C-alpha positions as CSV (number, residue, x, y, z in Angstrom):
1,X,-172.3,30.0,-80.4
2,X,-170.6,31.7,-77.5
3,X,-168.2,29.9,-75.1
4,X,-167.1,31.0,-71.7
5,X,-164.4,30.0,-69.3
6,X,-165.3,28.0,-66.2
7,X,-163.4,30.5,-64.2
8,X,-165.4,33.4,-65.6
9,X,-162.7,36.2,-65.8
10,X,-162.1,36.5,-69.5
11,X,-164.4,37.5,-72.4
12,X,-166.5,35.0,-74.2
13,X,-165.5,33.7,-77.6
14,X,-167.2,31.9,-80.4
15,X,-166.8,28.1,-80.9
16,X,-164.1,28.5,-83.6
17,X,-161.9,30.6,-81.3
18,X,-162.5,28.2,-78.4
19,X,-161.1,25.4,-80.5
20,X,-158.1,27.5,-81.5
21,X,-157.3,28.7,-78.0
22,X,-157.7,25.3,-76.1
23,X,-157.1,26.5,-72.6
24,X,-158.9,29.8,-71.7
25,X,-156.5,32.7,-70.8
26,X,-157.6,32.6,-67.1
27,X,-156.7,28.9,-66.9
28,X,-160.3,27.8,-67.1
29,X,-161.9,25.4,-69.6
30,X,-164.4,26.5,-72.3
31,X,-168.0,25.5,-72.1
32,X,-170.9,26.6,-74.4
33,X,-173.0,29.4,-72.8
34,X,-176.1,27.2,-73.3
35,X,-176.7,23.6,-74.5
36,X,-178.5,24.0,-77.8
37,X,-181.8,22.3,-78.8
38,X,-181.1,18.9,-80.4
39,X,-183.2,16.2,-82.1
40,X,-181.6,13.2,-80.3
41,X,-184.1,10.7,-81.7
42,X,-183.1,11.6,-85.2
43,X,-179.5,11.4,-84.3
44,X,-179.6,7.9,-82.8
45,X,-181.3,6.6,-86.0
46,X,-178.5,7.9,-88.2
47,X,-175.2,6.3,-89.3
48,X,-172.0,7.0,-87.4
49,X,-170.7,9.8,-89.7
50,X,-174.1,11.5,-89.8
51,X,-174.2,11.4,-86.0
52,X,-170.8,13.1,-85.9
53,X,-171.9,15.8,-88.3
54,X,-175.0,16.6,-86.4
55,X,-173.3,16.8,-83.0
56,X,-170.3,18.8,-84.2
57,X,-172.4,21.2,-86.2
58,X,-174.6,21.8,-83.1
59,X,-171.7,22.5,-80.7
60,X,-169.3,24.1,-83.1
61,X,-171.5,26.1,-85.6
62,X,-168.8,28.8,-86.2
63,X,-166.6,26.2,-88.0
64,X,-167.8,26.0,-91.7
65,X,-168.1,23.0,-94.0
66,X,-168.5,20.5,-91.2
67,X,-169.9,17.7,-93.4
68,X,-166.8,17.8,-95.6
69,X,-164.5,18.0,-92.5
70,X,-166.1,14.8,-91.0
71,X,-165.7,12.9,-94.3
72,X,-162.1,13.9,-94.5
73,X,-161.4,12.9,-90.9
74,X,-162.9,9.5,-90.9
75,X,-163.9,8.0,-94.3
76,X,-161.7,5.0,-95.0
77,X,-159.4,5.6,-92.0
78,X,-161.1,3.3,-89.5
79,X,-161.3,-0.5,-89.6
80,X,-165.1,-0.3,-89.7
81,X,-167.4,2.2,-91.5
82,X,-169.4,2.6,-88.3
83,X,-166.3,3.8,-86.4
84,X,-167.1,2.4,-83.0
85,X,-169.0,-1.0,-83.3
86,X,-170.7,-2.6,-80.3
87,X,-170.3,-6.2,-79.3
88,X,-172.0,-8.5,-76.8
89,X,-169.8,-9.7,-73.9
90,X,-171.8,-11.8,-71.5
91,X,-174.6,-9.7,-70.2
92,X,-173.0,-6.5,-71.2
93,X,-172.7,-4.5,-74.5
94,X,-169.1,-3.2,-75.1
95,X,-168.4,-0.2,-77.3
96,X,-165.2,-0.9,-79.3
97,X,-163.2,2.4,-79.4
98,X,-159.9,0.9,-80.8
99,X,-160.7,0.6,-84.4
100,X,-158.9,3.8,-85.4
101,X,-155.4,4.2,-87.0
102,X,-153.4,4.0,-83.7
103,X,-155.7,1.5,-81.8
104,X,-156.4,4.1,-79.1
105,X,-159.9,5.2,-78.1
106,X,-158.7,8.8,-78.6
107,X,-158.5,8.3,-82.4
108,X,-162.2,9.2,-82.6
109,X,-161.5,12.7,-81.3
110,X,-158.0,13.2,-82.6
111,X,-158.8,12.3,-86.1
112,X,-161.3,15.2,-86.1
113,X,-159.4,17.8,-84.1
114,X,-156.8,18.7,-86.9
115,X,-159.7,19.2,-89.3
116,X,-161.5,21.5,-86.8
117,X,-158.4,23.4,-86.0
118,X,-157.4,24.1,-89.6
119,X,-160.9,25.1,-90.6
120,X,-161.2,27.3,-87.5
121,X,-157.9,28.9,-88.4
122,X,-159.2,29.8,-91.8
123,X,-162.5,31.0,-90.5
124,X,-160.8,33.4,-88.1
125,X,-158.3,34.6,-90.7
126,X,-155.3,33.5,-88.7
127,X,-152.0,33.7,-90.4
128,X,-149.7,32.5,-87.6
129,X,-148.7,28.9,-87.1
130,X,-150.2,27.0,-84.2
131,X,-147.9,25.2,-81.8
132,X,-149.8,22.5,-79.9
133,X,-148.4,21.4,-76.6
134,X,-149.9,18.2,-75.2
135,X,-149.3,15.9,-72.2
136,X,-150.0,12.2,-72.6
137,X,-150.3,9.2,-70.3
138,X,-150.0,7.0,-73.4
139,X,-153.0,7.1,-75.8
140,X,-153.3,10.8,-76.6
141,X,-149.7,11.1,-77.7
142,X,-149.6,8.8,-80.7
143,X,-153.2,9.6,-81.7
144,X,-152.4,13.3,-81.7
145,X,-149.1,12.9,-83.5
146,X,-150.7,10.8,-86.2
147,X,-153.6,13.2,-86.5
148,X,-151.5,16.3,-86.9
149,X,-148.7,14.8,-88.9
150,X,-147.7,17.2,-91.7
151,X,-150.8,19.3,-91.2
152,X,-149.9,22.7,-92.8
153,X,-149.5,25.6,-90.4
154,X,-149.6,23.5,-87.2
155,X,-146.7,22.0,-85.2
156,X,-147.1,19.6,-82.2
157,X,-144.9,18.7,-79.3
158,X,-146.0,15.8,-77.0
159,X,-144.7,15.3,-73.5
160,X,-144.9,11.9,-71.8
161,X,-143.7,10.6,-68.4
162,X,-140.5,8.6,-68.8
163,X,-141.3,5.0,-67.7
164,X,-145.0,6.0,-67.3
165,X,-146.3,4.7,-70.6
166,X,-146.3,1.2,-72.1
167,X,-143.4,0.2,-74.4
168,X,-145.8,-0.1,-77.3
169,X,-147.0,3.5,-76.7
170,X,-143.5,4.8,-76.3
171,X,-142.3,3.2,-79.5
172,X,-145.4,4.4,-81.4
173,X,-144.6,8.0,-80.3
174,X,-140.8,8.1,-80.8
175,X,-141.1,6.5,-84.3
176,X,-143.7,8.9,-85.5
177,X,-143.1,10.4,-89.0
178,X,-143.8,13.9,-89.9
179,X,-141.8,17.1,-90.3
180,X,-143.9,19.0,-87.7
181,X,-143.9,16.6,-84.8
182,X,-141.7,16.4,-81.7
183,X,-141.8,14.1,-78.7
184,X,-140.2,14.7,-75.2
185,X,-140.0,12.4,-72.2
186,X,-140.1,14.2,-68.9
187,X,-138.9,13.1,-65.4
188,X,-142.2,12.7,-63.4
189,X,-145.7,11.5,-64.0
190,X,-148.6,12.5,-66.3
191,X,-149.8,15.1,-63.7
192,X,-146.3,16.7,-63.9
193,X,-146.5,16.8,-67.7
194,X,-150.0,18.2,-67.7
195,X,-149.1,20.9,-65.1
196,X,-146.0,21.8,-67.1
197,X,-148.1,22.4,-70.2
198,X,-150.6,24.5,-68.3
199,X,-147.7,26.5,-66.8
200,X,-146.4,27.3,-70.3
201,X,-149.8,28.5,-71.3
202,X,-150.0,30.7,-68.2
203,X,-146.4,32.1,-68.6
204,X,-147.0,33.0,-72.3
205,X,-150.5,34.5,-72.1
206,X,-149.1,38.1,-72.0
207,X,-146.2,37.5,-74.4
208,X,-146.0,38.4,-78.1
209,X,-145.1,35.1,-79.8
210,X,-144.6,34.3,-83.5
211,X,-147.1,31.5,-83.2
212,X,-150.3,30.6,-81.3
213,X,-150.3,28.1,-78.5
214,X,-153.1,25.5,-78.3
215,X,-153.6,22.0,-77.0
216,X,-154.8,18.6,-78.1
217,X,-155.7,17.3,-74.7
218,X,-159.3,17.1,-73.7
219,X,-159.0,20.6,-72.1
220,X,-159.7,21.6,-75.7
221,X,-163.4,21.6,-76.4
222,X,-162.6,20.5,-80.0
223,X,-161.2,17.2,-78.5
224,X,-164.1,16.7,-76.2
225,X,-167.1,17.2,-78.5
226,X,-166.4,14.4,-81.0
227,X,-166.5,11.9,-78.1
228,X,-170.1,12.8,-77.5
229,X,-171.0,11.0,-80.7
230,X,-170.2,7.4,-79.7
231,X,-172.7,7.6,-76.9
232,X,-175.4,8.2,-79.5
233,X,-173.8,5.4,-81.6
234,X,-174.0,2.9,-78.7
235,X,-177.6,3.9,-78.0
236,X,-178.5,3.6,-81.7
237,X,-176.9,0.1,-81.9
238,X,-178.9,-1.1,-78.9
239,X,-182.1,0.2,-80.6
240,X,-181.3,-1.5,-83.8
241,X,-180.5,-4.8,-82.0
242,X,-183.9,-4.7,-80.2
243,X,-182.3,-4.6,-76.8
244,X,-184.0,-1.3,-75.8
245,X,-187.0,0.8,-76.9
246,X,-186.7,4.4,-77.8
247,X,-186.6,6.5,-74.6
248,X,-185.2,3.7,-72.4
249,X,-182.4,4.7,-70.1
250,X,-178.9,3.2,-70.6
251,X,-176.1,3.1,-68.1
252,X,-172.5,3.6,-69.2
253,X,-169.5,2.4,-67.3
254,X,-166.5,4.5,-68.4
255,X,-162.8,3.9,-67.5
256,X,-161.7,7.3,-66.3
257,X,-158.5,9.2,-65.9
258,X,-158.7,12.9,-67.1
259,X,-162.5,12.8,-67.0
260,X,-163.0,13.8,-70.6
261,X,-164.7,10.7,-71.9
262,X,-167.2,10.4,-69.1
263,X,-167.9,14.2,-69.3
264,X,-168.8,13.6,-73.0
265,X,-171.4,11.2,-71.8
266,X,-172.8,13.8,-69.4
267,X,-173.0,16.3,-72.4
268,X,-174.8,13.6,-74.4
269,X,-177.3,13.5,-71.6
270,X,-177.7,17.2,-71.7
271,X,-178.5,17.0,-75.4
272,X,-181.4,14.7,-74.5
273,X,-179.9,11.2,-74.9
274,X,-181.6,8.9,-72.2
275,X,-178.4,8.3,-70.3
276,X,-179.2,6.5,-67.0
277,X,-176.1,6.3,-64.8
278,X,-172.6,7.3,-65.7
279,X,-170.4,4.9,-63.8
280,X,-166.9,6.3,-63.1
281,X,-164.6,3.3,-63.3
282,X,-161.2,3.9,-61.7
283,X,-158.1,1.8,-61.2
284,X,-155.8,2.0,-58.2
285,X,-155.5,5.7,-58.8
286,X,-159.0,6.2,-57.5
287,X,-159.0,9.9,-56.7
288,X,-162.2,10.4,-58.7
289,X,-164.0,7.5,-57.0
290,X,-163.2,8.9,-53.6
291,X,-164.3,12.4,-54.7
292,X,-167.7,11.1,-55.9
293,X,-168.2,9.1,-52.7
294,X,-167.0,11.7,-50.2
295,X,-167.2,15.1,-51.9
296,X,-163.5,15.7,-51.1
297,X,-160.8,15.8,-53.9
298,X,-157.4,15.0,-52.4
299,X,-154.6,14.4,-54.9
300,X,-152.0,14.0,-52.0
301,X,-151.4,10.3,-52.5
302,X,-149.0,8.1,-54.3
303,X,-149.5,7.7,-58.1
304,X,-149.5,4.0,-58.9
305,X,-148.2,2.7,-62.2
306,X,-150.7,0.2,-63.5
307,X,-151.5,-1.9,-66.7
308,X,-153.9,1.0,-67.7
309,X,-151.5,4.0,-67.8
310,X,-154.2,6.2,-69.4
311,X,-156.0,6.1,-66.1
312,X,-152.8,6.7,-64.0
313,X,-153.9,10.4,-63.3
314,X,-154.5,12.2,-60.0
315,X,-155.4,15.7,-61.4
316,X,-158.4,15.2,-63.7
317,X,-158.6,18.4,-65.7
318,X,-162.1,17.9,-67.1
319,X,-163.6,17.6,-63.6
320,X,-163.5,21.4,-63.6
321,X,-166.1,21.5,-66.4
322,X,-168.3,19.1,-64.4
323,X,-168.0,21.3,-61.3
324,X,-169.2,24.3,-63.2
325,X,-172.1,22.3,-64.8
326,X,-173.2,21.2,-61.3
327,X,-172.7,24.5,-59.6
328,X,-173.0,27.2,-62.3
329,X,-170.7,29.2,-60.1
330,X,-167.5,30.4,-61.9
331,X,-166.2,32.1,-58.7
332,X,-166.5,28.8,-56.8
333,X,-164.7,26.9,-59.6
334,X,-161.9,29.4,-59.7
335,X,-161.5,29.2,-56.0
């Protein structure tokens, strides 16, 4: 399957190369050239691991042995065999995404990404080590460090805003074991950390390095695709509980910061899942709320530190993918 950059100025790559590269060389984000045909009804009737296998194989067909990779990533590592159980809270159904090894919702994707990256590395015959640079507002950091701990041929460095994550998250990161992990606090906020990582990618794109750069943030399509699965899981649970009939639309309210999680819901809809509304839930850093209501994206505002640091973001990288999907105009996105 071919992937292209949302900014349209670099050659297309296959899905394995897209996972290895992370950020496209022109600064854009990779998207599949076309959304493949998919049997969504079969998927929602499957168990959690089978759903993950079907979705990953559909989006990342150039990475071999996907079934074995999924088993290695998840089997016995989450509190529950169904990975992301649903529970009833009042009139709402809540999807529990904190059952992974670090209690962060990003465990679902970051348990899988190391498997995808090492398999893609083998498939492409890559000999060099990979250095992963990742910015975090709290959750990604520990989940990525734990996922990549002692993975052969891959090193990871995580940057977090000093004073911008919870004490639990900071302690999780700085106490991380593993011979290939590093953690750095920066002066600034998450947006500064994310911009710094992107600037490193840009500055190094023409340089001959003894390693390859990549990312574990949701700018990497390999981080994003596994998150599609739990929308199917939620829909399947609602079917099994008799709360909906096959084909009924379901609305999802998604706490949003970097826009990756809610974009995964939009991709689930593109695969055929009957997603009704995707409700973009913001905290005081409501730049996305304002954009959706007004059509104007203006990051020139104070960044507020809140009790939900993973949402304390003013520059939402994955919105670029959404802008392309809505406009199909790479020149507009690049501008």
